[in-house]
C-alpha atoms as a printed R data frame, in Angstrom:
    type eleno elety resid chain resno      x      y       z
1   ATOM     1    CA   UNK     A     1 53.233 80.659 189.166
2   ATOM     2    CA   UNK     A     2 51.170 77.878 188.113
3   ATOM     3    CA   UNK     A     3 47.844 78.651 186.132
4   ATOM     4    CA   UNK     A     4 44.466 77.999 188.254
5   ATOM     5    CA   UNK     A     5 42.369 76.011 186.153
6   ATOM     6    CA   UNK     A     6 38.337 76.344 185.638
7   ATOM     7    CA   UNK     A     7 36.623 74.910 188.964
8   ATOM     8    CA   UNK     A     8 35.120 72.053 186.629
9   ATOM     9    CA   UNK     A     9 35.808 68.337 186.966
10  ATOM    10    CA   UNK     A    10 35.883 65.447 184.253
11  ATOM    11    CA   UNK     A    11 33.505 62.914 184.267
12  ATOM    12    CA   UNK     A    12 35.415 60.512 186.479
13  ATOM    13    CA   UNK     A    13 35.908 63.485 189.451
14  ATOM    14    CA   UNK     A    14 32.091 63.852 189.260
15  ATOM    15    CA   UNK     A    15 31.754 60.375 189.778
16  ATOM    16    CA   UNK     A    16 34.502 60.437 192.367
17  ATOM    17    CA   UNK     A    17 33.408 63.793 194.204
18  ATOM    18    CA   UNK     A    18 29.415 62.308 194.349
19  ATOM    19    CA   UNK     A    19 30.745 58.832 195.659
20  ATOM    20    CA   UNK     A    20 33.151 60.273 198.512
21  ATOM    21    CA   UNK     A    21 30.581 62.886 199.471
22  ATOM    22    CA   UNK     A    22 28.086 60.472 199.901
23  ATOM    23    CA   UNK     A    23 30.617 58.196 202.351
24  ATOM    24    CA   UNK     A    24 31.386 61.408 204.384
25  ATOM    25    CA   UNK     A    25 28.223 62.508 204.560
26  ATOM    26    CA   UNK     A    26 27.718 59.118 206.205
27  ATOM    27    CA   UNK     A    27 30.292 59.578 208.570
28  ATOM    28    CA   UNK     A    28 29.260 63.208 209.474
29  ATOM    29    CA   UNK     A    29 25.577 61.648 210.277
30  ATOM    30    CA   UNK     A    30 27.091 58.862 212.220
31  ATOM    31    CA   UNK     A    31 29.067 61.735 214.247
32  ATOM    32    CA   UNK     A    32 32.086 60.066 213.185
33  ATOM    33    CA   UNK     A    33 33.733 63.345 211.951
34  ATOM    34    CA   UNK     A    34 32.632 67.310 212.005
35  ATOM    35    CA   UNK     A    35 32.985 67.612 208.297
36  ATOM    36    CA   UNK     A    36 35.627 67.488 205.553
37  ATOM    37    CA   UNK     A    37 36.895 68.691 201.750
38  ATOM    38    CA   UNK     A    38 37.046 66.490 198.974
39  ATOM    39    CA   UNK     A    39 39.077 67.614 195.744
40  ATOM    40    CA   UNK     A    40 39.023 65.487 192.390
41  ATOM    41    CA   UNK     A    41 40.100 66.141 189.089
42  ATOM    42    CA   UNK     A    42 42.913 66.067 186.534
43  ATOM    43    CA   UNK     A    43 46.408 67.799 185.532
44  ATOM    44    CA   UNK     A    44 43.532 70.411 183.936
45  ATOM    45    CA   UNK     A    45 40.399 69.930 185.898
46  ATOM    46    CA   UNK     A    46 39.529 70.349 189.607
47  ATOM    47    CA   UNK     A    47 36.464 70.348 191.421
48  ATOM    48    CA   UNK     A    48 35.342 70.179 195.021
49  ATOM    49    CA   UNK     A    49 32.615 69.080 197.498
50  ATOM    50    CA   UNK     A    50 32.285 69.735 201.118
51  ATOM    51    CA   UNK     A    51 30.596 67.926 203.887
52  ATOM    52    CA   UNK     A    52 29.440 69.034 207.406
53  ATOM    53    CA   UNK     A    53 31.133 71.809 209.436
54  ATOM    54    CA   UNK     A    54 34.430 72.973 210.454
55  ATOM    55    CA   UNK     A    55 34.087 72.410 213.978
56  ATOM    56    CA   UNK     A    56 31.926 69.869 216.126
57  ATOM    57    CA   UNK     A    57 29.948 72.394 217.605
58  ATOM    58    CA   UNK     A    58 29.273 74.176 214.260
59  ATOM    59    CA   UNK     A    59 27.417 75.887 212.624
60  ATOM    60    CA   UNK     A    60 30.118 76.872 209.432
61  ATOM    61    CA   UNK     A    61 30.284 74.532 207.057
62  ATOM    62    CA   UNK     A    62 33.942 73.836 205.686
63  ATOM    63    CA   UNK     A    63 35.361 75.134 202.380
64  ATOM    64    CA   UNK     A    64 37.769 74.710 199.969
65  ATOM    65    CA   UNK     A    65 40.513 77.258 201.597
66  ATOM    66    CA   UNK     A    66 39.642 75.700 205.259
67  ATOM    67    CA   UNK     A    67 43.050 74.919 206.666
68  ATOM    68    CA   UNK     A    68 43.319 71.212 207.945
69  ATOM    69    CA   UNK     A    69 46.453 70.178 210.018
70  ATOM    70    CA   UNK     A    70 47.177 67.349 207.423
71  ATOM    71    CA   UNK     A    71 49.568 65.228 210.175
72  ATOM    72    CA   UNK     A    72 51.544 62.870 208.266
73  ATOM    73    CA   UNK     A    73 51.193 63.969 204.762
74  ATOM    74    CA   UNK     A    74 53.628 66.574 205.928
75  ATOM    75    CA   UNK     A    75 55.957 63.659 204.484
76  ATOM    76    CA   UNK     A    76 54.712 63.701 201.043
77  ATOM    77    CA   UNK     A    77 53.647 67.447 200.475
78  ATOM    78    CA   UNK     A    78 56.679 69.094 202.275
79  ATOM    79    CA   UNK     A    79 59.352 67.026 203.319
80  ATOM    80    CA   UNK     A    80 59.810 64.874 200.170
81  ATOM    81    CA   UNK     A    81 59.466 67.561 197.366
82  ATOM    82    CA   UNK     A    82 61.964 69.775 199.300
83  ATOM    83    CA   UNK     A    83 64.318 66.637 199.609
84  ATOM    84    CA   UNK     A    84 64.078 66.280 195.787
85  ATOM    85    CA   UNK     A    85 64.781 69.881 195.574
86  ATOM    86    CA   UNK     A    86 67.820 69.544 197.281
87  ATOM    87    CA   UNK     A    87 68.614 66.386 195.247
88  ATOM    88    CA   UNK     A    88 68.867 68.342 192.173
89  ATOM    89    CA   UNK     A    89 70.809 71.244 193.586
90  ATOM    90    CA   UNK     A    90 73.434 68.742 194.522
91  ATOM    91    CA   UNK     A    91 72.721 69.201 198.452
92  ATOM    92    CA   UNK     A    92 71.594 65.890 199.187
93  ATOM    93    CA   UNK     A    93 72.766 62.249 198.072
94  ATOM    94    CA   UNK     A    94 70.215 59.963 198.567
95  ATOM    95    CA   UNK     A    95 72.740 57.011 199.173
96  ATOM    96    CA   UNK     A    96 74.773 59.188 201.288
97  ATOM    97    CA   UNK     A    97 74.674 58.365 205.245
98  ATOM    98    CA   UNK     A    98 73.157 60.715 207.303
99  ATOM    99    CA   UNK     A    99 76.669 60.895 209.163
100 ATOM   100    CA   UNK     A   100 78.082 62.775 206.000
101 ATOM   101    CA   UNK     A   101 75.617 65.810 207.027
102 ATOM   102    CA   UNK     A   102 76.547 65.616 210.925
103 ATOM   103    CA   UNK     A   103 80.063 65.493 210.680
104 ATOM   104    CA   UNK     A   104 80.350 66.582 214.261
105 ATOM   105    CA   UNK     A   105 78.360 63.488 215.531
106 ATOM   106    CA   UNK     A   106 80.852 60.835 216.139
107 ATOM   107    CA   UNK     A   107 79.173 57.915 217.667
108 ATOM   108    CA   UNK     A   108 75.956 55.872 217.098
109 ATOM   109    CA   UNK     A   109 74.422 53.315 215.426
110 ATOM   110    CA   UNK     A   110 72.393 55.139 213.291
111 ATOM   111    CA   UNK     A   111 75.162 57.136 211.155
112 ATOM   112    CA   UNK     A   112 74.976 54.737 208.953
113 ATOM   113    CA   UNK     A   113 71.245 55.040 208.027
114 ATOM   114    CA   UNK     A   114 71.013 56.415 204.332
115 ATOM   115    CA   UNK     A   115 68.643 59.355 203.131
116 ATOM   116    CA   UNK     A   116 66.896 56.758 200.697
117 ATOM   117    CA   UNK     A   117 66.629 54.447 203.844
118 ATOM   118    CA   UNK     A   118 64.494 56.869 205.557
119 ATOM   119    CA   UNK     A   119 62.428 57.883 202.564
120 ATOM   120    CA   UNK     A   120 61.417 54.048 202.034
121 ATOM   121    CA   UNK     A   121 61.304 53.781 205.703
122 ATOM   122    CA   UNK     A   122 63.930 50.975 205.801
123 ATOM   123    CA   UNK     A   123 66.221 52.295 208.155
124 ATOM   124    CA   UNK     A   124 66.045 50.639 211.240
125 ATOM   125    CA   UNK     A   125 65.334 53.557 213.322
126 ATOM   126    CA   UNK     A   126 63.749 53.276 216.640
127 ATOM   127    CA   UNK     A   127 59.623 53.087 215.761
128 ATOM   128    CA   UNK     A   128 58.538 54.868 218.987
129 ATOM   129    CA   UNK     A   129 59.308 58.527 218.479
130 ATOM   130    CA   UNK     A   130 59.109 59.910 221.911
131 ATOM   131    CA   UNK     A   131 60.838 63.032 221.609
132 ATOM   132    CA   UNK     A   132 59.817 63.794 224.982
133 ATOM   133    CA   UNK     A   133 62.744 61.499 226.458
134 ATOM   134    CA   UNK     A   134 64.997 63.802 225.166
135 ATOM   135    CA   UNK     A   135 63.669 66.670 226.745
136 ATOM   136    CA   UNK     A   136 66.548 68.248 229.109
137 ATOM   137    CA   UNK     A   137 69.511 66.465 226.901
138 ATOM   138    CA   UNK     A   138 72.511 68.683 226.273
139 ATOM   139    CA   UNK     A   139 72.722 66.385 222.963
140 ATOM   140    CA   UNK     A   140 71.472 67.877 219.569
141 ATOM   141    CA   UNK     A   141 68.165 65.710 218.787
142 ATOM   142    CA   UNK     A   142 69.337 64.839 215.800
143 ATOM   143    CA   UNK     A   143 72.812 63.185 217.796
144 ATOM   144    CA   UNK     A   144 70.235 61.664 219.742
145 ATOM   145    CA   UNK     A   145 68.417 60.007 217.400
146 ATOM   146    CA   UNK     A   146 71.074 58.907 215.686
147 ATOM   147    CA   UNK     A   147 72.374 57.287 218.737
148 ATOM   148    CA   UNK     A   148 69.854 55.253 219.499
149 ATOM   149    CA   UNK     A   149 70.240 51.620 218.005
150 ATOM   150    CA   UNK     A   150 69.329 50.008 214.877
151 ATOM   151    CA   UNK     A   151 66.682 47.515 214.356
152 ATOM   152    CA   UNK     A   152 65.874 45.029 211.662
153 ATOM   153    CA   UNK     A   153 67.532 47.789 209.369
154 ATOM   154    CA   UNK     A   154 66.569 46.748 205.589
155 ATOM   155    CA   UNK     A   155 63.090 45.471 206.294
156 ATOM   156    CA   UNK     A   156 60.156 47.739 205.927
157 ATOM   157    CA   UNK     A   157 58.927 49.719 208.804
158 ATOM   158    CA   UNK     A   158 56.572 52.906 209.143
159 ATOM   159    CA   UNK     A   159 59.229 55.326 211.239
160 ATOM   160    CA   UNK     A   160 58.649 58.990 211.985
161 ATOM   161    CA   UNK     A   161 62.048 59.558 213.367
162 ATOM   162    CA   UNK     A   162 63.571 59.069 209.899
163 ATOM   163    CA   UNK     A   163 61.270 61.814 208.655
164 ATOM   164    CA   UNK     A   164 62.175 63.821 211.768
165 ATOM   165    CA   UNK     A   165 65.871 63.503 210.831
166 ATOM   166    CA   UNK     A   166 65.247 64.614 207.110
167 ATOM   167    CA   UNK     A   167 63.713 67.964 208.566
168 ATOM   168    CA   UNK     A   168 66.653 68.671 210.718
169 ATOM   169    CA   UNK     A   169 68.726 67.809 207.463
170 ATOM   170    CA   UNK     A   170 67.089 70.046 205.261
171 ATOM   171    CA   UNK     A   171 67.509 72.569 207.430
172 ATOM   172    CA   UNK     A   172 71.262 72.507 207.763
173 ATOM   173    CA   UNK     A   173 71.972 71.768 203.857
174 ATOM   174    CA   UNK     A   174 69.940 74.750 202.807
175 ATOM   175    CA   UNK     A   175 70.790 77.141 205.932
176 ATOM   176    CA   UNK     A   176 67.360 77.837 206.526
177 ATOM   177    CA   UNK     A   177 64.332 77.265 208.850
178 ATOM   178    CA   UNK     A   178 61.997 73.798 207.279
179 ATOM   179    CA   UNK     A   179 59.103 76.334 207.557
180 ATOM   180    CA   UNK     A   180 60.998 79.161 205.491
181 ATOM   181    CA   UNK     A   181 61.818 76.271 203.075
182 ATOM   182    CA   UNK     A   182 58.195 75.039 202.883
183 ATOM   183    CA   UNK     A   183 57.128 78.710 202.202
184 ATOM   184    CA   UNK     A   184 59.723 79.173 199.174
185 ATOM   185    CA   UNK     A   185 58.900 75.749 197.711
186 ATOM   186    CA   UNK     A   186 55.013 76.440 197.674
187 ATOM   187    CA   UNK     A   187 55.384 80.323 196.641
188 ATOM   188    CA   UNK     A   188 57.558 78.982 193.500
189 ATOM   189    CA   UNK     A   189 54.592 76.882 192.521
190 ATOM   190    CA   UNK     A   190 52.169 79.795 193.380
191 ATOM   191    CA   UNK     A   191 50.453 77.929 195.733
192 ATOM   192    CA   UNK     A   192 48.824 79.356 198.844
193 ATOM   193    CA   UNK     A   193 47.225 77.431 202.004
194 ATOM   194    CA   UNK     A   194 50.363 75.138 202.598
195 ATOM   195    CA   UNK     A   195 52.175 76.060 205.195
196 ATOM   196    CA   UNK     A   196 53.256 75.331 208.785
197 ATOM   197    CA   UNK     A   197 51.576 76.443 211.595
198 ATOM   198    CA   UNK     A   198 50.707 77.762 214.271
199 ATOM   199    CA   UNK     A   199 47.821 79.560 212.551
200 ATOM   200    CA   UNK     A   200 45.384 82.068 213.961
201 ATOM   201    CA   UNK     A   201 42.228 80.317 215.693
202 ATOM   202    CA   UNK     A   202 39.197 81.092 213.408
203 ATOM   203    CA   UNK     A   203 36.366 79.376 211.300
204 ATOM   204    CA   UNK     A   204 38.287 78.707 208.309
205 ATOM   205    CA   UNK     A   205 40.984 76.617 210.778
206 ATOM   206    CA   UNK     A   206 39.521 72.700 211.417
207 ATOM   207    CA   UNK     A   207 40.420 72.488 215.184
208 ATOM   208    CA   UNK     A   208 41.509 68.512 215.668
209 ATOM   209    CA   UNK     A   209 41.527 67.049 219.370
210 ATOM   210    CA   UNK     A   210 40.153 67.858 222.639
211 ATOM   211    CA   UNK     A   211 42.842 65.975 224.578
212 ATOM   212    CA   UNK     A   212 41.318 66.737 228.578
213 ATOM   213    CA   UNK     A   213 37.653 66.659 229.537
214 ATOM   214    CA   UNK     A   214 36.985 70.093 229.785
215 ATOM   215    CA   UNK     A   215 39.593 71.708 227.835
216 ATOM   216    CA   UNK     A   216 39.523 72.991 224.312
217 ATOM   217    CA   UNK     A   217 40.573 71.668 221.346
218 ATOM   218    CA   UNK     A   218 43.556 71.990 219.499
219 ATOM   219    CA   UNK     A   219 43.118 74.798 217.101
220 ATOM   220    CA   UNK     A   220 46.292 76.336 214.679
221 ATOM   221    CA   UNK     A   221 48.386 74.198 216.535
222 ATOM   222    CA   UNK     A   222 50.125 71.194 215.654
223 ATOM   223    CA   UNK     A   223 47.963 67.862 216.762
224 ATOM   224    CA   UNK     A   224 51.467 66.056 216.748
225 ATOM   225    CA   UNK     A   225 52.905 65.680 219.910
226 ATOM   226    CA   UNK     A   226 56.523 64.961 218.878
227 ATOM   227    CA   UNK     A   227 55.939 67.810 216.108
228 ATOM   228    CA   UNK     A   228 54.936 69.965 219.187
229 ATOM   229    CA   UNK     A   229 58.071 69.095 221.304
230 ATOM   230    CA   UNK     A   230 60.081 70.435 218.348
231 ATOM   231    CA   UNK     A   231 58.188 73.730 218.094
232 ATOM   232    CA   UNK     A   232 55.615 73.015 215.497
233 ATOM   233    CA   UNK     A   233 57.811 72.317 212.613
234 ATOM   234    CA   UNK     A   234 59.241 68.852 211.809
235 ATOM   235    CA   UNK     A   235 59.717 66.594 208.708
236 ATOM   236    CA   UNK     A   236 56.928 63.943 210.163
237 ATOM   237    CA   UNK     A   237 54.231 66.491 210.586
238 ATOM   238    CA   UNK     A   238 53.358 70.215 211.386
239 ATOM   239    CA   UNK     A   239 51.743 71.365 208.309
240 ATOM   240    CA   UNK     A   240 48.218 72.913 207.987
241 ATOM   241    CA   UNK     A   241 46.946 72.707 204.207
242 ATOM   242    CA   UNK     A   242 43.648 73.477 202.334
243 ATOM   243    CA   UNK     A   243 41.829 71.493 199.757
244 ATOM   244    CA   UNK     A   244 42.876 74.135 197.039
245 ATOM   245    CA   UNK     A   245 46.331 73.720 197.806
246 ATOM   246    CA   UNK     A   246 46.596 70.432 197.749
247 ATOM   247    CA   UNK     A   247 44.775 69.844 193.950
248 ATOM   248    CA   UNK     A   248 46.792 72.637 192.787
249 ATOM   249    CA   UNK     A   249 50.236 70.569 194.088
250 ATOM   250    CA   UNK     A   250 48.713 67.540 192.913
251 ATOM   251    CA   UNK     A   251 48.445 68.975 189.531
252 ATOM   252    CA   UNK     A   252 52.086 70.216 189.374
253 ATOM   253    CA   UNK     A   253 53.416 66.608 190.338
254 ATOM   254    CA   UNK     A   254 51.333 64.940 187.896
255 ATOM   255    CA   UNK     A   255 52.248 66.781 185.356
256 ATOM   256    CA   UNK     A   256 55.826 66.340 185.610
257 ATOM   257    CA   UNK     A   257 54.992 62.565 184.396
258 ATOM   258    CA   UNK     A   258 56.832 62.376 181.633
259 ATOM   259    CA   UNK     A   259 59.185 65.204 181.908
260 ATOM   260    CA   UNK     A   260 62.943 64.996 181.590
261 ATOM   261    CA   UNK     A   261 65.483 66.264 184.256
262 ATOM   262    CA   UNK     A   262 66.552 65.629 187.625
263 ATOM   263    CA   UNK     A   263 63.485 66.741 189.529
264 ATOM   264    CA   UNK     A   264 61.408 64.630 186.918
265 ATOM   265    CA   UNK     A   265 63.648 61.692 187.752
266 ATOM   266    CA   UNK     A   266 63.581 61.899 191.404
267 ATOM   267    CA   UNK     A   267 59.563 62.088 191.065
268 ATOM   268    CA   UNK     A   268 59.310 58.905 188.816
269 ATOM   269    CA   UNK     A   269 61.935 56.865 191.104
270 ATOM   270    CA   UNK     A   270 59.356 58.190 194.094
271 ATOM   271    CA   UNK     A   271 56.845 56.650 192.198
272 ATOM   272    CA   UNK     A   272 58.379 53.110 191.284
273 ATOM   273    CA   UNK     A   273 58.260 50.211 193.812
274 ATOM   274    CA   UNK     A   274 61.347 49.915 196.297
275 ATOM   275    CA   UNK     A   275 59.926 47.469 199.030
276 ATOM   276    CA   UNK     A   276 56.919 45.327 199.680
277 ATOM   277    CA   UNK     A   277 54.701 46.806 202.497
278 ATOM   278    CA   UNK     A   278 52.037 43.874 202.098
279 ATOM   279    CA   UNK     A   279 50.437 41.858 199.590
280 ATOM   280    CA   UNK     A   280 48.601 44.663 197.734
281 ATOM   281    CA   UNK     A   281 51.035 47.788 198.598
282 ATOM   282    CA   UNK     A   282 54.943 48.601 197.745
283 ATOM   283    CA   UNK     A   283 56.908 51.642 199.212
284 ATOM   284    CA   UNK     A   284 58.575 54.124 196.748
285 ATOM   285    CA   UNK     A   285 60.470 57.131 198.291
286 ATOM   286    CA   UNK     A   286 58.632 58.195 200.930
287 ATOM   287    CA   UNK     A   287 54.964 57.460 198.847
288 ATOM   288    CA   UNK     A   288 52.713 54.306 199.069
289 ATOM   289    CA   UNK     A   289 51.924 52.445 195.459
290 ATOM   290    CA   UNK     A   290 48.655 50.603 195.088
291 ATOM   291    CA   UNK     A   291 48.262 47.484 192.994
292 ATOM   292    CA   UNK     A   292 46.058 49.873 190.863
293 ATOM   293    CA   UNK     A   293 48.702 52.405 190.198
294 ATOM   294    CA   UNK     A   294 47.837 54.866 192.520
295 ATOM   295    CA   UNK     A   295 50.538 56.546 194.585
296 ATOM   296    CA   UNK     A   296 49.225 57.982 197.929
297 ATOM   297    CA   UNK     A   297 49.552 58.800 201.587
298 ATOM   298    CA   UNK     A   298 47.336 59.348 204.849
299 ATOM   299    CA   UNK     A   299 47.224 61.607 207.818
300 ATOM   300    CA   UNK     A   300 46.610 60.506 211.300
301 ATOM   301    CA   UNK     A   301 44.064 63.444 211.891
302 ATOM   302    CA   UNK     A   302 42.111 62.428 209.025
303 ATOM   303    CA   UNK     A   303 43.696 63.295 205.723
304 ATOM   304    CA   UNK     A   304 44.704 61.693 202.341
305 ATOM   305    CA   UNK     A   305 45.926 62.305 199.087
306 ATOM   306    CA   UNK     A   306 45.806 59.953 195.929
307 ATOM   307    CA   UNK     A   307 47.573 60.315 192.507
308 ATOM   308    CA   UNK     A   308 47.541 58.487 189.445
309 ATOM   309    CA   UNK     A   309 50.092 59.206 187.249
310 ATOM   310    CA   UNK     A   310 49.124 57.206 184.442
311 ATOM   311    CA   UNK     A   311 45.763 58.681 184.055
312 ATOM   312    CA   UNK     A   312 46.570 62.245 185.682
313 ATOM   313    CA   UNK     A   313 43.509 62.107 187.746
314 ATOM   314    CA   UNK     A   314 43.646 62.986 191.692
315 ATOM   315    CA   UNK     A   315 41.696 63.074 195.093
316 ATOM   316    CA   UNK     A   316 42.072 65.126 198.136
317 ATOM   317    CA   UNK     A   317 40.516 64.016 201.072
318 ATOM   318    CA   UNK     A   318 40.801 66.249 204.387
319 ATOM   319    CA   UNK     A   319 38.838 65.678 207.311
320 ATOM   320    CA   UNK     A   320 38.999 66.514 211.357
321 ATOM   321    CA   UNK     A   321 38.049 62.962 212.109
322 ATOM   322    CA   UNK     A   322 40.212 62.915 215.025
323 ATOM   323    CA   UNK     A   323 38.139 65.530 216.678
324 ATOM   324    CA   UNK     A   324 35.720 62.959 217.567
325 ATOM   325    CA   UNK     A   325 38.522 60.234 218.643
326 ATOM   326    CA   UNK     A   326 41.554 58.642 217.761
327 ATOM   327    CA   UNK     A   327 39.728 55.499 216.784
328 ATOM   328    CA   UNK     A   328 38.704 57.822 213.963
329 ATOM   329    CA   UNK     A   329 35.681 55.047 213.204
330 ATOM   330    CA   UNK     A   330 34.517 55.054 209.259
331 ATOM   331    CA   UNK     A   331 37.805 56.541 208.110
332 ATOM   332    CA   UNK     A   332 39.458 53.136 206.863
333 ATOM   333    CA   UNK     A   333 36.292 52.303 205.180
334 ATOM   334    CA   UNK     A   334 36.279 55.648 203.649
335 ATOM   335    CA   UNK     A   335 40.131 55.486 202.422
336 ATOM   336    CA   UNK     A   336 39.246 52.022 201.161
337 ATOM   337    CA   UNK     A   337 36.161 53.869 198.639
338 ATOM   338    CA   UNK     A   338 38.576 56.639 197.774
339 ATOM   339    CA   UNK     A   339 41.602 54.107 196.579
340 ATOM   340    CA   UNK     A   340 38.901 51.969 194.803
341 ATOM   341    CA   UNK     A   341 37.634 54.973 192.726
342 ATOM   342    CA   UNK     A   342 40.957 54.812 190.215
343 ATOM   343    CA   UNK     A   343 39.973 51.677 189.140
């Protein structure tokens, strides 16, 4: 079990919370998000701030325990640590081709793709996810994905399909469903509020997008269409989490820094640059790495997680900006403000 720190923050976190609260308030007032929750702190501290409401119609304000669809944060708060756990237990080899774990599949360009290439988004798998193209197909979905041609393998390109494969692979090598694996991982850390959906519709769960005029917004069910096609549980999306849970996870991950052992080695390797994304950003294993030493990831619904291993600081940003449209106006600026807080 992890120890829950006192709800207090460092001087840095106080500044971070105030800055992000002001920026988030501006988004709420401009009608760009219903609201959100911010968490910031260090390995030993945590502080929270909230803004707006849980739903576009209000009136309830979000809380640190409010559950948000974190979208692609699933990659780093579920799939990535579960891969690391499988590596420590010798169930996975980062440099083994995926084909080694699906021996019944005998053909397909994707059979040469390795777990490491998937984590670094250099696999060359198709960039278009669109799993609905396989609905009614007699093949296993993993086989269908692996049968597609590769394109520019070795170059960085953000690809959801790879993490979908990792989710299927984790279930296979562990002999348990992916959702159960995450429940077990969160339980071992003593973290509640980190799980796959669906969740009961309630004021403690933030809705996402209203896809049809006259329809109801998605509420407690996964927003990502491809994760939905997979039943709501996938390696690239599908997790719901609270700011409390992600803050607890952040503290646990930062505490690993400087430790020894296979898990610590996996974390350190994950937070080291492998491939250049652009002039200011690199990719490690799953995580993005900024020039100012921050490792981070975003989720399409309006979520972000930032860790600074060198200083032991973290920041969690959970919004349901997607509820006000897929353009998510103002979110890039909000995220730039967040990463800028780390110096």
